[in-house]
C-alpha positions in Angstrom: 0.6 -25.1 25.4 -1.2 -22.3 27.3 -4.7 -22.0 25.7 -4.2 -18.1 26.0 -1.5 -18.2 23.8 -3.4 -19.9 20.9 -5.2 -18.2 18.1 -8.6 -17.6 18.5 -11.0 -16.9 15.5 -10.1 -15.9 12.2 -6.8 -14.0 11.4 -8.2 -13.4 8.0 -11.3 -11.7 9.5 -9.4 -9.7 12.2 -6.6 -8.2 9.7 -9.6 -7.5 7.1 -11.3 -5.9 10.5 -8.3 -3.7 11.1 -7.6 -3.0 7.8 -10.9 -1.1 7.0 -10.8 0.5 10.4 -7.3 2.0 9.4 -8.3 2.7 5.8 -11.1 4.6 7.0 -8.9 6.6 9.6 -6.2 7.5 6.8 -9.1 8.2 4.2 -10.6 10.9 6.6 -7.2 12.7 6.3 -6.0 12.5 2.7 -9.6 13.3 1.7 -8.9 16.8 1.9 -6.4 16.4 -1.0 -9.2 15.0 -3.2 -7.4 11.4 -3.0 -8.2 8.0 -1.3 -5.6 6.4 0.9 -5.2 3.6 -1.6 -4.6 6.2 -4.4 -2.2 8.3 -2.5 -0.1 4.9 -1.6 -0.4 4.0 -5.3 1.1 7.5 -6.3 3.6 7.7 -3.7 5.3 4.4 -5.1 5.1 5.8 -8.5 6.9 9.1 -7.6 9.4 7.3 -5.3 10.2 4.2 -7.9 9.2 5.9 -11.5 9.6 5.5 -14.1 8.5 1.8 -13.5 7.2 -1.1 -15.4 3.9 -1.9 -14.3 4.9 -5.6 -13.4 7.7 -4.4 -11.0 5.4 -1.9 -9.7 3.0 -4.4 -8.9 5.7 -6.9 -7.4 6.9 -4.2 -5.1 3.5 -3.1 -3.9 2.7 -6.9 -3.6 -0.4 -6.5 -5.5 -1.8 -8.4 -8.7 -1.2 -7.0 -12.2 -5.0 -6.6 -12.7 -5.5 -4.8 -9.3 -2.9 -2.5 -10.2 -4.2 -1.6 -13.9 -7.6 -0.8 -12.4 -6.0 1.4 -9.6 -4.1 3.4 -12.2 -6.8 4.2 -14.1 -8.1 6.9 -12.0 -5.0 8.6 -11.1 -4.1 8.5 -15.3 -7.7 10.1 -15.6 -7.0 13.0 -12.9 -3.2 13.7 -15.0 -1.6 12.5 -12.0 0.5 9.5 -13.7 0.9 8.4 -17.3 1.6 5.0 -18.6 3.7 5.3 -21.7 5.5 3.0 -24.1 8.9 1.2 -22.6 12.1 0.3 -24.4 10.2 -1.7 -27.0 6.9 -2.2 -28.2 5.6 -4.5 -25.5 6.6 -3.0 -22.7 4.8 0.1 -20.5 6.1 2.6 -18.3 4.4 4.1 -15.2 5.5 7.6 -14.3 4.2 10.7 -12.3 3.5 13.7 -14.0 4.2 17.2 -12.4 0.5 17.5 -11.3 1.3 13.9 -9.8 4.2 14.9 -7.8 2.6 17.7 -6.6 -0.5 16.1 -5.5 1.5 13.6 -3.9 3.4 16.5 -1.8 0.2 17.9 -0.8 -1.3 14.5 0.2 1.7 13.8 2.1 1.0 16.6 4.8 -2.9 15.0 5.2 -1.0 11.7 5.2 1.7 12.7 8.3 -1.4 14.4 10.3 -3.2 10.5 10.0 -0.2 9.1 11.0 0.5 11.3 14.2 -3.4 10.7 14.9 -3.2 7.1 14.8 0.1 6.9 16.9 -1.7 8.8 19.5 -4.9 6.8 19.3 -2.8 3.2 19.3 0.3 4.5 21.4 3.5 4.8 19.7 4.9 1.6 21.2 2.0 -0.5 20.2 2.3 0.9 16.6 6.1 0.1 16.4 5.4 -3.5 17.5 2.5 -3.8 15.1 5.0 -2.8 12.2 7.5 -4.9 13.6 5.2 -8.0 13.6 3.8 -7.2 10.4 7.2 -6.9 8.8 8.1 -10.3 10.4 4.7 -12.0 9.1 5.0 -10.3 5.6 8.7 -11.9 5.4 7.5 -15.1 6.3 5.2 -14.9 3.2 8.2 -13.4 1.0 10.4 -16.4 1.9 7.7 -18.9 1.1 6.7 -17.3 -2.5 10.3 -17.5 -3.1 11.3 -21.0 -2.1 7.7 -22.3 -3.5 7.0 -23.5 0.2 3.9 -24.7 1.0 2.3 -24.5 4.6 0.0 -26.5 5.9 -3.4 -25.6 7.0 
C-alpha cells in the first residue's frame, strides 16, 4: 500500500478540529438571530419532526438522551419549544411553539448565508464530496450499531 494513502495522525482530532472551525463559522451567522448553530439544528429537527418523543428525536439526531435533555432546556426557556405529556403518563412529546417556528424561519436565512459562504470558501465540489464521504462514514457506523458488529482497532 502506498504510504501516502495511509491515514496519518488521529482521525478523531482532525474531525474535532474541522467541527470546531465549521461550528464557529455557522455560529457567526446564526448569532444574528439570537441562537447558536446547535440550537438552530435542534429547533429545525423539532419543527420538521415534531411533535416527537425525546428518545426518537435523540435517535434521529444521533445524540444521547441526556445531551438532548440539556440542549432542549434553553430552547424551552426561550419559549421556542415545549415538552408536554405524551399519550400516557410516562411519555413526553417535544413540539415547537409558534414562536419557535418563526425563530426557525428567521434563523434559516442566516444559516443559508453561512452555507453559501462555506461553499464559496471550500468550493462546492469539495463540499459535495465531503457530504458524500461523511454520509458513507455515518452509514458504516449505523450498520455496525444495527448489527451489533464491533470493529477491531
